[in-house]
N, C-alpha and C positions, 0 to 999 in steps of 0.2 A: 504493500499500499503506500503511495507517494505521498508524505506531506505538504501540501500547496505552500504553507508558509517555510519550508525550509529549502525550497526551489525557487523563489521570486524576491525579488526588492521591488519597492515602489515609490516614486516619489511623486507629490502633488505638487502642482505649479500654480499659486493662488494671484488672483487678480482682483482688484474691485470693478472691474468692468465684467459684466455678466450677459449671455443670448437669455433671454426668456424664452421657454417653451411652453404655449399656451395649453399643449394637451397634458401636460403632466403638472400644470401652474406650478412651475416652479423652473430656477434657472438651469439652461440646458449645461449639464456636465458631461464631460467626455474622458473614458479611459483609452488610451491609446496601448495597446497590448502588440509587444514585440519580442519574437524569440531571439536570440543571438549568442555568439560564441564569445562575445566580449572583445574583439579585434578592432580595428580601424573602423570597420562599418559600423559599431557600436559609438564610437566618439563622432562620427560625420554623421549620424542623425540625431543625436543627441544636440548639437549643433544648430540642426535643420527644425528641430522643436522649440530650442529657445530663440528662436527668430520667428516664430509664429506671432502673427497678430491676434490670433484667438488663445487667450491664456488659461482657460477656466477647466483644465484637463490632469490628468495623473498619467505618468507613464509606469508601465508595467512591462519589465523585460523578464523574459525566462530565461534561464540559462543552463545549459548541460554540465553537469559535474565533470565528466571525462573532458571537457575543453580545459579544464583547469583555469578558467576566466577571471576569476574572484580578484585573484591577488595581482592579475595585468591591468585590471581596470583601477583597482584601488591605488596601486603605485603610479600609473599611468596620470589619473586624471583627480585623484583625491576625493574619489566619491565614496563619502564614508557611512553612506544609508544602505548598505548592502550586506544582506544576512548571509552566514554560510549555509553552505549546503551538506547535508547530511544523507542525501538519497540521491539515484542514478537513474536518469529517466533510460528505460530500457530501449534500447537498438537506435540510440540518438534518433530518438523517433519525435519529430516534428509537430507530429499530430497532437502526442504527448504534451507537448511544450505549449502549444497554443491551448490547448483544452486547461491548463492550470492556468493560464493567463486570463482566459475566459472568465472561468469559475473567480478568479481572486477580484476581477473588477467590480467596482463601486458605484459606478455613476449609470445615467440614464441610456447614455450612446458607449458603442464600441467600436475603436476604429482598429481593425487589423492590419499590420504593416509587417514586413519584411527589414531586415537591417540594411539591407544593399538597398533601398530605396532611398531618392532625394526628391524634393519636391520645394516650391516656391513658399514664399515666407506666409501666404496667404491661404495656403491650401487649406487647413483645416477651417477656415472661416467659408470660404466658399464651397466647401462640402457641404456644411450645415445648410448653409444659404441655400444650396440647390436642393437638399435634402426638404427642407420647409417649403420649397416652390412646388414640387412633384407631389408631396404630401398634400397638399392643398387641393391638387386635380386628382390623386386617387383614391383618398379619403380612407385610405389603410396605411400599415407599417409597411415599409419593403426595404431592400437593400441597395447600398449606391455604389459603384463601383469606378474608379475614371478610366480614360484611356493610358495604356501602358508603352512609355516608349522606352526605346532602347539606348541607352546612357543618355545624355545631353544631346540629344540629335532630334530631325523631325521622321526618324523610321518609327512607326509603330510596331511596337512586336506583339500586342496582344488587345482585342477589345472584346475578350470572352468567347464564347460559342453560345451558337443559336439551339444545336441540338447534338445527338450522340449518335453516330451513323454504322450501325452493327454490319453493314456490308463492306465498311470498308474499315471498320474497329478503331474508328478516332472519332474525336468530336471536331464537329464542323466550324472553321473559324467565324465569328459574325464581323461585318466590314460594315463602319457607317460612312458612306458616301455623301449622301445629301441630308441627313437629318441629323440632329443635334444627339439625340438618344433613343435606344431601342431597348426591349427587352430580351434577356438571354438565361439562358438554362444551366450554365455553368461558366466556370473561371479556373484560371491558373495564373497565379503570380501575381495577380493584381490587389491594390491595397480595397479594405470592404470596410463601410460604415453601414451601421445598423443599431435600430434600438435595443439595448443589451438582451432582452427577454428572445429575440431571434437566436443568437448565437448561444445562448443557455439553454434552451431547449433543441437546440440541433449541432449537437457537438462534433468534432470530428472524429471520424473512425480511425483507433489508432493501429488497425491491422492494415490500413492501406499506406501506401507511402510513394514517393516518385512521381510527383505531378498528380496522382490519381487520389490522393488524399485531398486535394484542391476540388477537383473535378466532383468527388462524392460528395463532399461538405455543401455545394454550392447548388448540387442538383437535388439532394434532400430539401434544400429549403425550397426550391422551385416547387417541388412535388408536394409540399407541406402547404401550398396556397401562396407563398409570398413572393411577391414579384421581386426581380434581381434586374437593376437598370444602369444600364453601363453610360454613360457620357463623353463625346467626342472632345467638347471644350474643357472638360477638367481632366489634367495630364500628370502623371507621375513618372518619374525616371529611374528606369531600371538600371544599376550600377553593378552589372554583372562582371565577374571576372572573365579574362581572356579563356577563350576555349579551343581546343582542338577542333580539328575538320571534323572527326569521328563524334566528339562531345555534340558538334553544332547540326550534327546528320542524327540525334537522337540516340547514338549507340554506345559510346565510351568505350567501355573495356567489359571484361566479362561478368564481371561484378555488374556493371550497369544492364548487362541484357541479363541476367538473372532477375535483377530488380524490374526491368520494365515488363519482362514476360509475367512474371508474377503478379504484379499488381493490375496491368491489364485484366488479366484472366480472372483476377478476383472482383472488378468493377463490375467486367461485362456478366457475370453469372449472378452477382448481386442483383442486377435490375433488368434480362433479357425477359420479355415475353416468350411465348411458345413459337410466334412467327418470327420474333427476331432472333431466337435462339437457330431458327431454319438458315436464315439469313448468315448468320454468323459463321454455323459452318461449312454452309456452301462455298462464301465467300471472304468474310472477314476475317476467320482463322488462318487461312493461307496469305492473305493479300499483304498484312503487316509483315510476317517474319520474312515474306519474298524482297519486300521493298528495303526492308533493313539491310539484307543482304546485298541487296545491290548496292549499297552505300558503303557496305564494307568492303565490296570488291573494288570499288573507286578511292575510298579513301584510306584504308586501313593498309600498312606495310606488310609485306611480303610472308613475313614470319608470324604476323597477327590473324592472317583472313582466316585459316582453317579452325583456331581455338574460337575466334568469336561466331561463325557460322555455326558451329558445332554448340556452342552454348547458347545461340539463339534457338535452335529447333529443339536443342535438349530439354530448355525451361518452359518453351511454349507446350509441348506435348505433357509435362510432369505437371504443370498447374491447370492445364485442362481434367485432366482426369482424377487428381488428389483431391480430399475431403479439407487437407489441414487449410488453416489460416493464416499461418506464418512460415 
């Protein structure tokens, strides 16, 4: 059993200026939940948050003990409000980290972020303003997500996904061409803003990983009847690390091939209907491994190719027929 208090440190930033939320008849307060390894990314996102024009929020960082981040944070940035970890998050599990942060959040709204995201100084204020505006139109609570940009460029990395296609065994990207907003069924990597009760009632599935935890989390929120809206003009910048050609092709190494095959199969089996199951067996099951193998043949070094191809097929078949969830 993981003790929440032993895995989280919280800092509340207070100000005399408050945003008033008529729905709850109280000041709109925000909990910003960020899983982190306590490296340079954490320092950078702290600086982004300190510059925000909206100030009435708490920051909840959740750190995996295995990274041994506490001493580095304390020594480098003189942060004294960190509590010591006595438990380890299993399997370096990002879902478990986020769930701990969500459960610890105290305020009426939760903003989920990753520590490698950067944003303008009015990002939180604009997010809440957009949420107010669309809530008045929808007359119901919903989840708001921005357009994810590749680093600080004009290249759009992600605007969520409109649906999951079982024939292709992949989510279909949403693209906002001439509309400022649209509905999506799932997301990955994006920042999310919503009333706290939505996230607290729909926690991450800790059996899923490798992007599929994000897809599953948002897909369950969608199926629960809660709209997810992506905005074209609200942007956040994903400052991801440099990746190899194989990593950019969503292949990586043998362990990545194992994780991708495992969590794809767990996700698909969790949601498919009878007809989607037929579509998947006829097309989707074969299509994605073949597509990944083509990328391996193109980008992998000669001595890596056979190991990667074997790993892709081995784990695809293994997770199709096994009933294990880990």
